[in-house]
N, C-alpha and C positions, 0 to 999 in steps of 0.2 A: 384585662379584669379592672375594674376600678371598685377601689373600698373607699368607702363614706367615713368620716371621722367627724363627731359631733363631740363639741365642747361647751358645756354651760356654766355661768357665773351670774351672780345675783347683781344687777343692776345698781348702781347707786349715782351720788350727785358728781362724782370724778367721772365714770364713765359717760354720764349724761352730758358732761361738759366736753369731753372729748369727741363723742358724738357730735355735738352741735359745731363744735370749731371748724371740723374737718369733714362735716356734711355726710358723714356715714351712720347708716340705719344700724342699729344694736338695739336687740330686743333682751341680751343674756347668752344668746347660743349662736355659735360660730359652728357651720359647716364646712368643710373642705373634703373634696373628691381627690385620690390619690389613684395614678394609673401603676399597678402592679405589673411588671415584665412577664413574659413566659421565659423562663431558662432552661437552658438544656437540661436533661437529666443526667448525663455524663460529665462532668468536669473537675477541675482541680482547685482553679482560683478564680472567683469572681469579683468582679468591683462596682460598686455604686457609686459615683460620684456627681455631685454638683454642690451646689450654694445651702449654707446654712437655710432650713425652713422649708426647703424645697422636698421634704419627704424621705429622705434618705433612711431613717432610724425606724419610718413606719413601713418601709419597704422591707428593710433587713429583718424586721421582729415578723412580718407576714410570711416571707419565704423561708427561715430559718430560725432555730431557739438561741437567741443571745449567750453568747459565750463570756461568761466573766470569770476572774481568777478565783478559784475554787478554796473556798476556805480562807478567804483571804491572806493577807500576811502578818505572819506573827512577830512584833515587834522584839523580841527578846531571841530570835533565830536569824543567822544570816539569810541572805536569798537564797544559796545553794542548797541550803538544810530544808527547803520546801520541796526538793524532788525525792523520790525513792532511792537514788544511788549517786554517786560520784560521776559514773558514766553519762546518766542520762542529765544530769547538771551541765557537765561540759558539753554536751552533744547539742543542748537546746538552746543554751546561752550562746554556743558559735555559731547556731542557725539564725541567732537574730542582731549578730555581731557584737555581742558584748562578751568581749575576749580579754578583760581586764582581770588577772586573778583577784588582785585585792578587792576590787568591788565585789566578786562573789561572795566574800565574807564579811561582807558589810549588811546591817539589818537595812529593810526597806526603806524605812523613813530618814534615813540620812542620804539616800542617792539624790542624784541632780534628777531633774524634770526627764532629759534624756535616756539617763539610765533606768529609772522607772518605767519609762516607756518601753525600753528593752525588756526589761526582767518581765513586764507584764505578757508581753509577746509570747516571751518563752514559755510561760505556763498556759497560755491558751492554744497553744499547736496542736492540734489535732484534728480528726476527720469530723465534717461537720460543724466547724465552728464558725460563728458570726462576728466580726468584730466591728464594732461601730468606733467614730471618732478617731480613724485609723491616721498618723503622723499629726493629728492635729494639733498637738502640744509639744511638739519640736520643730527644730531648725531644718531647713531644707536638705542641707547634708546630712543629717541624721536619717530623715524620711527617705533618701535616697537608697543609701549605704544598708538602712534596714530591709528596705523592700528586696533590695537584690539577694542579701543573703537570705531573707523568709522563703523568698521565689524559689532559690537554690535546692533550700530543705524540703519545700513542698514536693518538689519533682522528683529528688532523687529518693525520698522517702514515699512516694505514691501516695501520699496524701490524697484524699477527695472531699469536695464541697466545702471549700471554705470560700467563705463569703468576707468580704473588706467594704467599710461604707468610709468616705475620705471627701474632704470637700476641696481636695486638690489634685490636679491631672496631672500634675508633672512627674509622679511616680507611676505612671501608665507603663512606659517603656522599661523601668526597672522592675517594676512587681509581674510584668508578664502575663496579665490576665487571660482567661479564654473566654471572657464576655466582658463587657463593659455595657452599664445603662447609666445614661445622663440624664439625670432627673431634672433638669434645667432645660434642654432640647426634647427629653422624652424619646432619647433614641437609643437604642439598643445594636451593640457591633459583637461580633462574633469572632473568633479567632484572635491570634495575637497581632493586632495589625501592625504594631510599631515596633520599629526596630531599636534595640538598645544602644542608645548613643555610644561609642567607644570612650574611655577613659585615657586621656591623654597625661603623662605625668613628666615635669621636667626635672632633670636631677642633674644636683650640681655639688659642688665640694662647699662647705661651709665652717663656720667658725665653731670651737667647742661651747662657745656661747648659748648657742641655741638649745644645748641639751636640757636647759632649765624649762622648756615650754614641754618638755615629754619625761622626763626624769620621773614624774608622779605615777606614771601609767605604766611603767617597766614592772613585769611580773616578780624580779628576784630582787633588786637592786638598784638604787637610785643614784648609785656611785659611777662615775666615767674614769677610766684610767686617763691620765694626763699625756698620756703619749699617743692617745687616738688620731685615726686620721677619719674625719666626719663626713657625712653625706646627708643631705636632705633632698626630700621628693615635693615638688611644688604640683599642686594641683590648681590652676588660674591665678597662679601667682602667690598662692598661699602654701606656708609648709605644712604637709599632712603627716609626714614620717620622717623618722632621724633612725641613721644606720652608723654606727661606728667599727672600725675595723683596727687590728693591733697586728704587727708582724709576730710570727710563729717562728721564732729561733728554734732549730733543731736541727741535730748533727746530721741527720738522714734527708732532709727536705731544705731545698732550696726556695728560695723566693716565694715562699709561704704565707699567705694571712688568713686572719681567722674572723671571723664576725664575733664583736664585742658586746653591743647593742643593737636591737631592731626594735622599736617601737613605731607604730602607727596612732595617731590620735584616735581616742574614741569615737569622736563623730563620723569618721571616715575607715573604721573596721567593718569588715564584713565586704567588703566591695574587692577583695584580692589583692591591695595595693602592697601589703606586706612581702606577697612571695613574690611579685613581679618586682618590687624594688630591689629585694636580696638578689635575685636573679640576674639583674640589667647591671648591677653592680659585679657580682661576679663574673660576669661574661666578660664586661672590660677590663678585668684583672687576669682573667686566664689567656684573653687575645693577646695580653702582652707580657705571654710568657711566666705569670705568676700561677701559684696554686692557692685555691681559695676554700676555706673548711667554716664549717659551723657547728655548734651543739645546741640544743636546745630542749628544754623540759616541757614546752608547750605542745600537747598532742596535736592540735589541729597542723601545726607547721610542720611538725616531726612526721606526720602522717601523710600529708602532702609531697615530705620529700621523699618518705618513704615510696610513693607510687610514680615519681615523676621519674623520667628517664634522664632528667639534666643534672640527677643528684645520685651518687651510689654512697651506700653508707659504709663507713668505716669498720675498723674491727673493734671499735667500742660502742657500734650503736645498738642500741636496745640492752646497755648494762650500766649497771650502778657503779661507780668510780672508786670501788674498793681498792685500787693500786693505789690509791693517794697514800695510804699507808703501808710500812712494812710488817711483817710480821710481828715485832716486838713491839710494835703499836708507835713508833716513830715516825714522823711525817717524812717521805721522800726528797729527796734533792730538789724537786721543782715546787715542792709546799713546804721547803726547810725552814719558811719563817712562820710556821704553824705548829702545833703539837696536838696531840690525841685529844687535850683536853680543852682545844678551841669546836665551840659547842657550832659555830656557822659550818666549818669544814665538815665537820661529823655528819651533819644533816646532807650538806651537798653530796659527799661519798654514796650515800646509801640512795640517792634518786637515782632512777632510770632514765637515762639520756638519749635523746635522739641525736647521733652523732654523723656528720654527712660531710663530703667533698663533692662542690661544684663539678661538673664536667663539660657542661654545656652541650650544645649540638654536636654530634659525633656522626 
């Protein structure tokens, strides 16, 4: 199908000079023909890709109703407060790789460009969405990581008829669309024809000083225990994640270690790096005769471990840590440096935690 667009302007001295200089006949009207592709009736993800000015937005408007953030963003509210529930906010933010808890509590206007992009995507993810200028305002690492997490969410939640328009074709193997229309070549492809490239991480020991690059992104604390043993995950030579471990002294456990800090840089969240990083280090430790434990309040990380055969829940899994205190209100021996008047300890004791031991392939 061909759609004809006509745009009229009033000629003036400037337009006449431009026409004369470039030998271009201009009467005040420009006509453009746009090829509208026939798309499948049933699909989950479609992608229109091509250079600026090649007709992507026109095609998108023709094929679907443009999807904008409904109601905009209230500058007096956190971005999480724009959802109907904590569960919806957590799920949608996770779907776009926006996993920084402090960021959820910020108003939209103070977010970075990449964070705004992810927040907008979180509120647009629904059936029959049409999303223009996809990834146009973010760097390529954010574009790729967000495409991976969005694709996974759409597939797992069985959403239908979501069309993206983008200037970038590097996202295709990560978004895994059911069809692609290239407006430059006017070629239509069906099927997920490009295989997603593997993500290769290099894991190595690192100095504690690298924590300064990741500290502000940790969901609970920016502090690092000075006794930590630290690791970083490198992607194409760049550090994208940080992991710190502590020994776990216990009368009944020998050679036990626990995760102290695990942070993935926001630009790379949503790619599954955090879980793979943690499990790779955990496997190395148990292969050397150690035991490996982790506790988190992050629901996405905790639920992954609940489902995975590589982890087993401990006796404290899904429990609040009320055992931090004795019946008389005094702190137990392991927390003796605190008192019941310590607000941080009281809050932490009331959190429901995911507690697991990494057991690896058995």
